[in-house]
N, C-alpha and C positions, 0 to 999 in steps of 0.2 A: 445482445442487450447489455448495456453498461449499467451496473448497479453499484451502489456504495454500501459497504458492510463495515460496521464499527463495533467497538466494545468500549464500555464506560463504567467504571466503578463510581457509583453515585454517592458513596460514603454515607450510608444510612439514610436513605430516602424513606422517612417515617412520617406518619401522621402523629402529631404530638397530642398527648392528653390535654384537654382544655384546662385542667387544673394548673398545668405548668406555665400558662401564660398569665396567671394572676400575679400581679405585682406585689400585693401584700403577702409577706412570707407567713404571717400568722394564719391568714385565711387559707392560703395554699396548704399549710400543714394540717389545718382542720379537716379539709376535704380528704387528704391522703390518709389521715388517721381514721376518719369515719369510714373510708373505703376498706381499710384493713380490718376494722371492727366488723363491718357488714360481711366481709368474706368469711371471717372466723365464725360468725353466727350462722351463716348459711351452710357452713360445713358440718354443723352439729347433726348427729344422726337423728335426734329427736328434739323438736322445738317445744319448750315449755311455754306457758302463757306469757311469762316475762320475756322470753326470747322473741316471741311473735310481736310483742309490743315494741321491743327495741328495733326489730327489723322493719316494722311498719313505720316507725318514727324516722329512721334513716332514709327509707325510700321516699317518704313524704318530704323530708327536709331538702333532699337533693333532686327531687323530681325524677327519681330513677325509673319511673314508668313512662316518661315522655319520649315521643319520637318527633323531634322538631329540628329539622336541618338548619333553620335560621337561628335557633337558640338551643343548641344541644345541652342536655344536662351534664354536670360534671361527673356523675356516676349513673350507670344504666344497668338495669337488671334485664338480661336477655332471656326470655322464656320461650322454649321451643314450642310448648303447647299451653299458652295461658288459658285459664278458665277455672271454674269452681272446683273441679275434681282433679285436674291434672297440672295446674300451675302453682306457682308460689303464692300468688295473691290474685284476687278477682280483678279484672280490668277496672280501673277507677272510673267513677261516674263523672258527669259534667261538673263544672265549677272551677273557680280559680284555685281553691285549695282542697282538692278531693281527698277523701279519707281512704286509707289503704287497710284492707282486712287480709291478713295472712291466713290462708286456708290449708297450706301444706303441713303435714304432721312432722316432717323431718327432711333431711337432705335427699333421701332416696325416694321421696314421694313426688318429686317434680324434676323436670329436665331443663337445664339452663345454667346460667352463671352470671356473676356480676363483673362489670368491666368499667374502666375509666372512660368517660366520654372523649371522643377524638375530634381534634381540629381538622378542618380542611387544609389543603396545601396552599397557604397564602403567605408564607414567610419569604423574606428577601433571599435567604439561602436557596430555597427551592426555585425561586424565579431565576436565580443565576444558574442553577442546574438546568433549568429549562432553556436558558439562553445558549448553553453549551450544546444541548441536543438540537436546538434550532439551527445554530451555526453549522454544525456538522451535517445536518439534514440527510442522515443515512436512510437508505431504503430498508435496511435490516440493522437493528441496533440491539446488541446483547447488553442487558443492564445487570449490574452487580451491586449487591447490598441494597436490596429493595425489601420493604417490610412484607408486603403481600400483594395479591393480584388487585385488590380494591385500591390500594395506594397507587399502584402503577396505572390503573385505569383513571383514577382521579387526576393524577399528574398529566395524563394524556388529554383529558377533557378540560380540566380547570386551569392548568398552567400553559400547556402548549397551545390549545385552541382558545382558551379563555383569556388569561392574562397577557399572553404574547401574540395572540391572533395569528397563530401558525396552524398549518393543517395537521389534524390529529392522525394517528396511525389507525388504520382499519382493523388490524390484527394485533392483539395483546395477549400474552400468555405468561403465566408464572405458576409453578407448582411449589407448594411449601416444602422447604428442605429440612435438613436435620438440625440446623442451628436454632437453639431455643430463643435466641435474640431476634429471630426473624430477619436476618440479613441473607436474603435469598437471591436466586438468579432468575431473571425474566427476559422477555424479548418483545421488541416492537418490530412490526413488519408491514410493508406495503404490498406484500405478496402473501397468498394464502399459506397458513401453517397447516399442513396436512396431517401431521402426526407428532406426538411427543413421547419419548421414552425416558423413563426415570431409572436411576440406580441408587435410590435412597436406602434400600434395605441391605445392600451388600456389606459384608464384613471384611475386616482387614485379615488377609490370609496369615499374617504373622501374629495377629492378636485377635483370636476368634470372638472375643467378647466386646470388641470395639467396632463401631460403624466405620466403614472405610472412608466415606466422604463426609467432610465437615459440614458441607451444605448439600450438594448433589452434583451429578454430571448429567444434566438433561440433554437429550438429543432432540433438537428441533428440526424436523424435515419441512422444507419450504418449497412450494411448487413454483418453478420459474417456467419460462416458455421452452420446455424441453426437459432436460435432465434435472432431477431434483437436487437441491442443495441441503446438506446436513451441517448444522452448527452444533458443536459440542460445547456447552457453556460450563465454565469452571470458576471456582473460587477455592483454591487449595488452602491447606492449613496455614494460618498466619504465623508470623515470626513472634507474636506475643505468646509467651509460654511455649517457646519453640519446640517443635518435634519434627526435625528434618527427616527422620525415618518414615514417619507417617506421610509427609509430603511426597517423599520419593515413592512410597507404595501407591499413593494416589496417582502420581504421574505414570507409573507402570500400568495401572489399570486403565487410565485414559488412553494410553497407547494401544491397549488391546481393544478398547471400544472403537477407537479410530480405525484400526485394521478391519474390524467387523463392518463398520459403516462403509468402508471402501468397497466391500463386496456388493453393496446395494447401489452405490453411485460413486463416480470418480470425483465428484465435487463435494469435498469435506473440509471444514474449517474447525480447528480447535481454538476457542476464544476465551478471554476472560483474564482474571487476576490469578496468576500462578504463585504469587508471593515468593518468587525466587528470581535471581538474576540470570542472564543468558549463559554464564559459564558454570551454572550449578548442575548437580547430578540430575535433578528433575528435568531441567531444560534439555539436557543431553539425551535422556531417555526418549523424550518426545521427538526431538530432531533426528534421533536415530531411526525413526520410522520413515524418514523421507519428507517429513513436514518442514516447511520453510517459513522463517520469521519475516513478516512483511517489512520490518524495520531494517532488514539487511538487503532489501531490494534497491537496485541502483537509482530508482526514482525518489528515494527518501533522502532528504537533506536537512531534517530537523534535529532537535535535541536528542541526545542518546538515551535519556531516561523517560519514564512515564509517571513518576511519583515524586512528590515533594518538589525539590528544585530542579529535577530532571537533568542534572548536569553531568551525570556519569552513568555507565552501564549498571553500576550498583543500585541506581535509582530506577532501573527498568524491571517492572514486575507484571506489566499488562501486555497481553500478546494477542496477535492474530497469526496463527500458524496454519499455513495453507498446504493442501495436498498438491502434488505435482501438476495436475491438470488445471487447478485454480491458479497456481503460481504463474504459469506461463501466460495467463490472461490478465495479469496485473497491469494497470495503466498508470496509476499514481498511488502514493501513500502519504498520509498526513497525520499530524498530531495537534489536537486543539488543546492548548495549555492555558488559555486566558481565563478559565474558571478557577485556576489555582492562585492563591496568594502566597508568594514566597520570594526570597531574594533572587534577583536575576530574571524573574518572570514578569512579562508585561501582561497585566490582568485587564479584564473588562473594566470600564469606568464604574460599573456598579459593584465591583468586588473591591472593597476597601480595607478588609481585614480577614483574618482566618475565620472569624465568626460568620461572615456572610459569603465566604468562598463557596463555590459550587461543590467542590470536592478537593481532596488532596491528590487526586489522580487526574491525569489528562485523558481525553478521549482519543483513541487510536482508530484510524479508518483507512480503508483502501477502496479504490475503484477498480472493478474487474469486469471484463467483457465475457459474460456467460450467456 
């Protein structure tokens, strides 16, 4: 069975707060300031009558009680158990301008939080990201720098199936990682995902007080017609505020996880953004296990890099590293660069600047007969 497997760093596939699309800077600042004030008030251990009045006023002002996908409020108070005795405020009654009555006595008297309302994925940038995914049309696609599972699912239904009229993926998975910015690792698959293993809680053996993985190294086990396939998703420490020792420690642990996966199945792929070039110590550790980089396969004739201008191996930071049994089944390898806006890159006609570029990474893919 021939399947296409790909990895693509989507460069922050986020749902943007609705406040950020407001053109008037004064109005936008007002909402963000009100949000900061509301969060500060909600965090008070005890609410005075004046506090309750201010909270109610901000909730009413921004419709922070409303659940309306057609007109989402700029600020929303998410209550786990709304009601008279367990929520922040009573559910508002009918009417165009309902009155809010804060019933909680303080922060520990209710469960929930305030958040900025989120846009759906309708930006030109996201559509260009969708165009890359559609053109590659992988059976299994590892996604890097995705906000959360809801964002990935909305991209699947609203962009791929909606705006681009392409077939959505039946299987979508993402586990929140360690990065507080929400740039996590997910996966799209046309084959059942039978299990996921996470390594979120592992610590750096050289620095016991530090989490080892900046994001995670999820193991996605996918059921094919026979032997299962394991994809190890990666987004190693970035070069921003560089810490090459941490990146090397991550690479060493990924190598160990790879060897353990090989005991379950001979079909294993290490994929994602390693944030290091092919001659780095990190890449050497992984290739020392017997893994092979698809861009070194004789069928590949594209650019040497995967990031920015993609013009040299120094621009190569995205990888599909294959176990020996997967390597011997490679049919072809390709790199989709048209979502990038950079000198020397021929972009899609819808990519006219770095602002609307799909990503600063190319999508790397291979066809294998498994």
